[in-house]
C-alpha positions in Angstrom: 44.9 -1.3 -4.2 48.2 0.1 -5.3 48.9 3.8 -5.3 50.0 6.9 -3.4 47.5 9.5 -4.7 44.9 11.3 -2.7 42.3 9.4 -4.6 43.6 6.0 -3.6 43.9 7.0 0.0 40.3 8.1 -0.1 39.2 4.8 -1.7 41.0 2.8 1.0 39.2 4.9 3.8 35.9 4.1 2.1 36.9 0.4 1.9 37.5 0.4 5.7 34.1 2.1 6.3 32.3 -0.5 4.0 34.1 -3.4 5.6 32.8 -2.6 9.0 29.2 -3.1 8.0 27.0 -5.3 5.8 25.6 -2.3 3.9 25.3 -2.6 0.2 28.1 -1.0 -1.9 28.0 0.5 -5.3 31.4 0.9 -7.0 31.6 3.1 -10.1 34.4 3.8 -12.6 35.6 3.2 -16.0 36.5 -0.3 -17.3 39.8 -1.5 -16.0 40.2 0.8 -12.9 40.1 -2.0 -10.4 36.4 -2.2 -9.3 36.7 -5.9 -8.6 39.9 -5.3 -6.5 38.0 -2.9 -4.3 35.2 -5.4 -3.9 37.7 -8.1 -2.9 39.3 -5.8 -0.4 35.9 -5.0 1.3 35.2 -8.7 1.5 38.6 -9.7 2.9 38.4 -7.1 5.6 34.7 -7.7 6.6 33.4 -10.2 9.1 32.4 -12.4 6.1 36.1 -12.9 5.1 36.0 -16.7 5.8 33.0 -17.2 3.6 32.8 -17.2 -0.2 33.1 -14.1 -2.5 31.2 -15.0 -5.6 31.9 -12.6 -8.5 29.7 -12.5 -11.6 29.7 -10.3 -14.7 26.0 -9.4 -15.5 27.0 -8.2 -19.0 28.8 -11.5 -19.8 25.7 -13.8 -19.2 22.8 -13.8 -21.6 19.7 -12.5 -20.0 17.9 -15.8 -20.7 20.5 -17.5 -18.4 21.2 -14.9 -15.8 18.1 -15.7 -13.8 19.0 -19.4 -13.7 22.7 -18.6 -12.8 21.7 -16.1 -10.1 18.7 -17.8 -8.4 19.3 -21.4 -9.5 16.8 -23.7 -11.3 14.8 -26.9 -10.8 15.2 -30.1 -12.8 13.2 -29.9 -16.0 12.7 -26.2 -15.9 14.3 -25.8 -19.4 15.9 -28.1 -22.0 19.3 -28.7 -20.4 18.2 -28.6 -16.8 18.9 -32.2 -15.9 19.2 -31.7 -12.2 18.4 -29.1 -9.5 21.0 -26.4 -9.3 22.1 -23.8 -6.7 22.3 -20.3 -7.9 25.2 -17.9 -7.2 23.2 -16.3 -4.4 22.8 -19.6 -2.5 26.5 -20.5 -3.1 27.4 -17.1 -1.5 25.3 -17.8 1.6 27.2 -16.1 4.6 29.5 -14.4 2.2 29.5 -11.7 -0.5 28.3 -11.5 -4.0 30.0 -9.1 -6.4 27.8 -8.2 -9.3 29.9 -6.4 -12.0 28.2 -4.4 -14.8 24.9 -4.4 -13.0 23.8 -1.5 -15.1 23.5 -3.9 -18.1 20.6 -5.9 -16.5 17.2 -6.0 -18.3 14.2 -4.5 -16.6 13.0 -8.0 -15.9 16.2 -8.9 -14.1 16.3 -5.6 -12.3 12.8 -6.5 -10.8 14.0 -9.9 -9.7 17.1 -8.5 -8.1 15.1 -5.8 -6.3 12.7 -8.5 -4.8 15.7 -10.4 -3.5 17.2 -7.3 -1.9 13.9 -6.4 -0.1 13.6 -9.7 1.7 16.5 -12.0 1.0 14.3 -14.7 -0.5 15.1 -16.6 -3.7 12.9 -18.6 -6.0 14.6 -21.0 -8.3 13.6 -20.9 -12.0 10.9 -23.5 -12.5 9.9 -23.7 -8.8 6.4 -22.8 -7.6 7.6 -21.8 -4.1 10.3 -19.7 -2.7 13.4 -21.3 -1.2 14.9 -20.3 2.1 16.2 -16.9 2.9 19.9 -16.4 2.1 22.3 -14.2 4.0 24.5 -12.4 1.3 26.2 -9.1 1.3 25.7 -7.4 -2.1 28.5 -5.4 -3.8 27.5 -4.0 -7.2 29.7 -2.2 -9.8 29.2 -0.5 -13.1 31.0 1.7 -15.6 27.8 3.6 -16.4 26.4 6.6 -14.8 23.3 4.8 -13.2 21.7 8.2 -12.3 21.6 9.0 -16.1 20.1 5.6 -16.9 17.5 6.2 -14.3 16.7 9.5 -15.9 16.4 7.7 -19.3 14.1 5.1 -17.8 16.7 2.4 -18.5 17.4 1.5 -14.8 15.0 1.3 -12.0 15.2 4.2 -9.6 14.2 2.0 -6.5 16.9 -0.4 -7.4 19.5 2.2 -7.7 18.8 3.7 -4.2 18.8 0.1 -2.9 22.3 -0.6 -4.2 23.7 3.0 -3.6 24.0 2.9 0.2 27.8 3.2 0.2 29.2 4.7 -3.1 32.8 4.3 -4.0 33.9 6.0 -7.1 37.3 5.0 -8.6 38.8 7.8 -10.8 40.5 6.8 -14.1 44.3 6.3 -14.1 44.8 9.4 -16.2 43.5 11.5 -13.4 46.0 10.0 -10.9 49.4 9.8 -12.7 51.2 9.5 -9.4 49.9 6.0 -9.0 51.7 4.9 -12.2 55.2 4.4 -10.7 54.0 2.2 -7.7 51.9 0.2 -10.1 54.9 -0.3 -12.4 57.0 -1.5 -9.5 54.2 -3.9 -8.3 53.5 -5.4 -11.7 57.2 -5.8 -12.6 57.8 -7.6 -9.3 54.8 -9.8 -10.0 55.8 -10.8 -13.5 59.4 -11.4 -12.8 58.3 -13.8 -10.0 55.6 -15.4 -12.2 57.7 -16.0 -15.2 61.0 -16.5 -13.4 62.7 -13.8 -15.4 65.2 -11.0 -14.6 63.3 -8.0 -13.4 63.7 -5.0 -15.8 63.7 -1.4 -14.7 62.4 1.7 -16.4 64.5 4.7 -17.2 63.3 8.1 -16.0 62.1 9.2 -19.5 60.3 5.9 -20.0 58.5 6.4 -16.7 57.6 9.9 -17.6 56.0 8.7 -20.8 54.0 6.1 -18.9 52.7 8.8 -16.5 51.9 11.1 -19.3 49.8 8.5 -21.2 45.9 8.9 -20.8 45.5 5.1 -20.5 41.9 4.7 -21.8 42.0 1.0 -20.6 43.3 2.2 -17.2 45.2 -0.1 -14.9 44.2 -3.2 -16.9 45.8 -1.7 -19.9 49.0 -0.7 -18.0 49.3 -4.1 -16.7 49.1 -5.7 -20.2 51.8 -3.3 -21.5 54.1 -4.1 -18.6 53.6 -7.8 -19.0 54.5 -7.6 -22.7 57.6 -5.5 -22.0 58.7 -7.8 -19.1 58.3 -10.9 -21.2 59.7 -9.7 -24.5 62.4 -7.3 -23.6 66.0 -8.6 -23.3 67.2 -5.4 -21.8 67.4 -4.8 -18.0 66.8 -1.1 -18.6 63.7 -0.1 -20.6 63.8 3.3 -22.2 61.3 5.5 -23.9 62.4 4.1 -27.3 61.4 0.6 -26.1 57.8 1.5 -25.3 55.2 0.1 -27.8 53.4 2.4 -30.2 50.3 1.6 -28.3 51.6 3.9 -25.5 53.5 6.5 -27.7 50.5 7.1 -29.9 48.5 8.3 -27.0 51.0 11.0 -26.0 51.2 14.1 -28.3 54.8 14.5 -29.5 56.1 11.4 -27.9 56.0 9.2 -31.0 57.9 11.9 -33.1 60.6 12.2 -30.4 61.0 8.5 -30.1 61.2 8.2 -33.9 64.0 10.8 -33.9 65.9 8.9 -31.2 65.4 5.6 -33.1 66.7 7.2 -36.3 69.8 8.5 -34.6 70.5 5.1 -33.1 70.1 3.5 -36.6 72.4 6.0 -38.1 75.0 5.1 -35.5 74.8 1.5 -36.4 75.2 2.3 -40.1 78.3 4.3 -39.3 79.8 1.5 -37.2 79.7 -0.7 -40.3 80.6 1.8 -43.1 83.1 3.9 -41.2 84.4 1.7 -38.4 84.5 -1.6 -40.3 82.2 -3.6 -38.0 80.3 -6.4 -39.6 76.6 -6.6 -40.2 76.4 -9.8 -38.1 77.7 -8.0 -35.0 76.3 -4.5 -35.5 72.7 -5.3 -36.7 72.1 -9.1 -36.8 72.9 -9.7 -33.0 70.8 -6.9 -31.6 67.9 -7.8 -33.9 68.0 -11.4 -32.7 68.1 -10.3 -29.1 65.0 -8.1 -29.8 66.9 -4.8 -29.4 66.1 -3.8 -33.0 62.8 -4.1 -34.8 62.3 -5.3 -38.4 61.5 -1.6 -39.3 65.0 -0.7 -38.0 66.7 -3.3 -40.0 64.7 -2.3 -43.2 65.8 1.3 -42.8 69.5 0.4 -42.3 69.4 -1.9 -45.3 67.6 0.6 -47.4 70.3 3.2 -46.8 72.9 0.6 -47.8 70.9 -0.2 -51.0 70.7 3.5 -51.8 74.4 4.0 -51.3 75.2 0.9 -53.6 72.6 1.7 -56.2 70.3 -1.2 -55.3 72.5 -4.4 -55.2 72.5 -6.8 -52.2 75.9 -8.1 -53.2 77.3 -4.6 -53.0 75.5 -4.0 -49.7 77.1 -7.1 -48.3 80.5 -5.7 -49.2 79.5 -2.3 -47.7 78.4 -4.0 -44.5 81.8 -5.9 -44.3 80.4 -9.4 -45.1 81.3 -9.7 -48.9 81.3 -13.5 -48.9 78.0 -13.7 -47.1 75.7 -11.8 -49.6 73.5 -14.9 -50.0 73.2 -15.5 -46.3 72.4 -11.8 -45.8 69.7 -11.9 -48.4 68.3 -15.1 -46.9 68.2 -13.6 -43.4 66.4 -10.5 -44.7 63.8 -12.4 -46.7 63.2 -14.9 -43.7 62.5 -12.0 -41.3 60.6 -9.8 -44.0 63.4 -7.2 -43.8 64.3 -7.0 -47.5 63.2 -4.2 -49.8 61.2 -5.4 -52.9 62.7 -4.7 -56.3 60.0 -2.1 -57.3 60.8 -0.2 -54.0 64.5 -0.3 -54.9 63.8 1.3 -58.3 61.7 4.0 -56.8 64.3 4.7 -54.1 67.0 4.9 -56.7 65.0 7.1 -58.9 64.2 9.5 -55.9 67.9 9.6 -55.1 68.8 10.5 -58.7 66.1 13.3 -58.8 67.6 14.7 -55.5 71.1 14.7 -57.1 69.8 16.5 -60.2 68.0 19.1 -58.1 71.1 19.8 -56.1 73.2 20.0 -59.3 71.1 22.7 -60.8 70.8 24.6 -57.6 67.1 23.9 -56.9 
């Protein structure tokens, strides 16, 4: 459990408490906060650490199959039951079973689970007698407020109190932004080792943006964003301008600030070609191929060139200091979907003309 916040310290204290007993644990929190990580920590630090931890997602298994998977079945009990099969509870004998999304269970499955929790006995689907008692520590988790589901008669009250012996609540990432920097460090180290790539770092402004984001997908979403940046970025330093729109769109004002920064950077590239004589291949093509520029950046630079030259790619090639490469330039732009269609050129030219007329008459 990575973090430095008061919430994480409290969670780790609860983990130590839970690990010292065989009491049932209910872990609650939004999707992606790390409920399974907490369950793994409890199991690893408990006396059952040398036995199995069996994890199941109750929402991911159809109700018609959940009983068979949980309790096992006998040969011939249904169409594809070609042999006797142990259920997850038997497989976890002596260890721990982690039941994620337990709040999604049907009333029938809730009743079956309650019977097991009362005496530890299991009865396989298709069997007329109960099998042996199994010794399993139960850790359940849900992103629902079970007490509300109890009030709505959607979850059994007696099962809720059976499961809710030790309650560990994991707050969402947006409520503990201090945990973002250590999570970033941890995941970047992990991805650089996994993919054998050079480990990038984040600038102060980029890290501030990550801490300011509300992260509706919590740690899982942050991990995915960091993996994408680590794999695709060719830069050793990731700035706020490199963050995906998925992140910036969550932060009021961040997208606009980054857009202004990107526009200034594109304007500087344009000046390097038009005023300083640098070629398109070194100023624009090279950073685009190394993923430091996006298609949208190239389109905007090319559009500015087309407006300056009245919409001709041959003239743009000359403007960008590659006069003999206009065919290669157009081929590159088309290949990467960076060219401006003819009707857009006409509209852009017309807008430019109208602007000149308005300025000429003082409007």
